[in-house]
N, C-alpha and C positions, 0 to 999 in steps of 0.2 A: 504494500500500500504506500502511495506517495506521501511525502510530508504534508502536501497541501490537503490531502484527503483525510488526515487524522482528525479525530474529534478533539475539541478543546473546551475549556470552561467547566461548569458545574456537572457533577455526576448525577445521573438520574437514579431514581429508586430501582428501576429495572436493571440498570447497569450494575449497581451495587449488589443486587440480588444474584446476578450472574457471576460476579466475582466470587461471591460466597459459595456458589454452586460449583465452580470450576477449580478453585484453589483449595488444596495444593496438588490435586491429581493432574492438572495441566500446567505447563510451564508458564512463567511470566510472559514469554514471547508469544506463546500460543494464545493465552488469554487476551493479551494486548491486540493481537491480530484480529481475533474474533470480535472485539469491541471497538476496533478502530482507534485505539489509544496507543501510547508509547509504553514500553515496559517500565520505564521510570514512573510514569503516571500510575500504573497499576500498583507498583511497589509502594508508592506514597499513600495510596488509599487503603492499604491493608489494615493499618491500625484502626481506621474508622469502621471498616467492614467487620472485623473480628472483635474489636473492642474487648480484648481479653484482659481481665485484671491480673495484676502481678500475683503469682502463686508461689508457695514454698512447699517443701516436703516432697515425698515421692511423686513421680509422674502418675497421673490417673490413666485409666484405660483409654479414655477418649484422647488424651494427649499423646499416648503411645501410638494410637491409631493415626493421628495427624502426622506424627514423626515418620511412621512407616509409609504413609501415603506420599509424603513430600521429600523424603531423603533420596538424594540422587537427582532430584529435579530442582530443588531450592537450596540456597545456602542456609546454614544453621541460623544465621542472624535473621533471615526472613521467617523461618519456622518458629523461632523464639517469639516473634510478634504474634503469630497465630495462637501460640500456647500460653502466652503470658509468663514465659520463662526466660532465662538468660541462655545465650548460645553456649556458655560454659556448662550449664546443667544438661543441655541436650547432648553436648559432646561427651559428658561422663556417661550418659545413658547409652550412647552408641558404643562407647568403650566396653560397657557392661555386656551389651549384645555380643561383641566380638569375643568376650571371654567365656561365653556360654555355648560355643559351637559344639553340637553333638550330632552323631549319626542316628537317624530315626526315619521311619516311613513317612511319606508325605501325606498330610491330612487333606481332606477335600477343600477346607478353607485355604490352606496354603497353595494348593493347585489353582484355585480360583484367583487368588491374589497374584500368582505368577502370570496367569493368562492376561490379567488386566494390566500388570505393571511391566512385563518383560520388554515390550517393544520400546519403552521410553527410557529404560535405565540400563546401566552397565551391569554385567553379571556380578562383579565384585561388590557393588553397592547392594544388590539384592541379597547376596550371600550374607552380608553383614547384618542386615535387618531381619533376615529370616533365621539367623543363627545357624547357618549351614556352610558347608564347604563350597567354594566356587564351582568345583567340578560337578557337584551334585545339582546345583542350579542349572548349569549348562546341559547336563544329561537329561534332567526333567524337561527342560524347554525343548530339547531335541525330540524327546519322546512324544511331547504334545504337538510338535510341528510348529513351534512359535518362532517368530523372526523379529528382527530389530527394525525400528523406524528411525533411520539415521537423522532425519530432521529433528526429532525429539531429543535424541541423545546428544547431538551437537547443536544446541540451540543457537549458537553464535554463527552457524554456517560453516564451521571448520572443526576438525578434530582437536581435542584437547592436546596440549603439548606432551610428547612422550617424556617419561622419566629418564633422566640422564644417569650414568653410572655414579658421578659424584653425588647427585641427589639421593640415590638409593643408599650409597655408603653413609651419608649423613643421617638418613632415616634409620638405618640399622643401628647406628651408634647412639642415637638420641631417643628413639621411641620408648624404650623401656622406662626411662626415668624423667623425661621432660613432658610437660603438658602438651597435648596435641596442638592446641592453638598456638603455642610458642613455636613449635616446629613448622607449622603452616606459615606463620609470619616470616620465619627465617628463610624458608624456601620460596616464598612468594606464591604459595598455592593455597587452595581452600582447605579447611579442616576436613571436609568430605573427601577430597582427593587424597590427603595424607592417611586418613583412616582406611580408605579402600585399598591403598597400596600396601599399608601395613598388614591388612588382612590377607592380601594376596601373597605376601612374603612370609606369612606365618608369624609375624611379630606380635608380642604381647607386652602389656605393662608389667613392670616388676611388682613383687608383693608390696614393697614400700609405697610405690605409686598408687596401687589399688587401695591400700590402707588409707592413704591420704585422701583419696576420692571418697572413700566410705565415711571418713570422719567429717568431711565437708558436707556430705549428704545428711549425716546424723545431726550436725549442727543446724542445718537448714530446717530439719524436722523439729528439733528442739525449739528453734526460734518461732516456728509456726505454732507450736503448742502454747 
């Protein structure tokens, strides 16, 4: 859509309702295209649409559902707005997902989720939120005959930059004991990209780092009480 054709000005009630309906299952770029707005305009209206109060304590089932629906499509900062959480809290939850990977049969709910989400996300992201190995996700997708929608995976119209060997070495050296957000900032990548690559490489947080995250979560719950 040309710049001249984009809508400007006040958002209508119908537009706001459609944003609520589409986010986070559709990307900012896709939502913007459907509404004739810019991605930045959609991002700026998210706090108004979701109006989530600041929450503390463990994530609720509905918040985890939002996280699963949007992870790999939205940055954690955007998902935090939807949930009324901080990006750091969501990052800790994703790290917990990564530490709970187990081999198990696929449930019908998981199979349905994979059919809905597979085309728009990378296998490593899906493996992380489903608490599965990436090869299991790839194999199940192949069994179901699922394929990728490149336009959704690469919303910017180009593939994400490949990881270089120095970046991988830095990730291997730092992931166990440094906060994921710090590593992401250091590498100039998103936390999502760092978490997905760490999952792919089989990297895990050290016991000390996991204990620190658990204490932080406990303090948040205590503050909430």
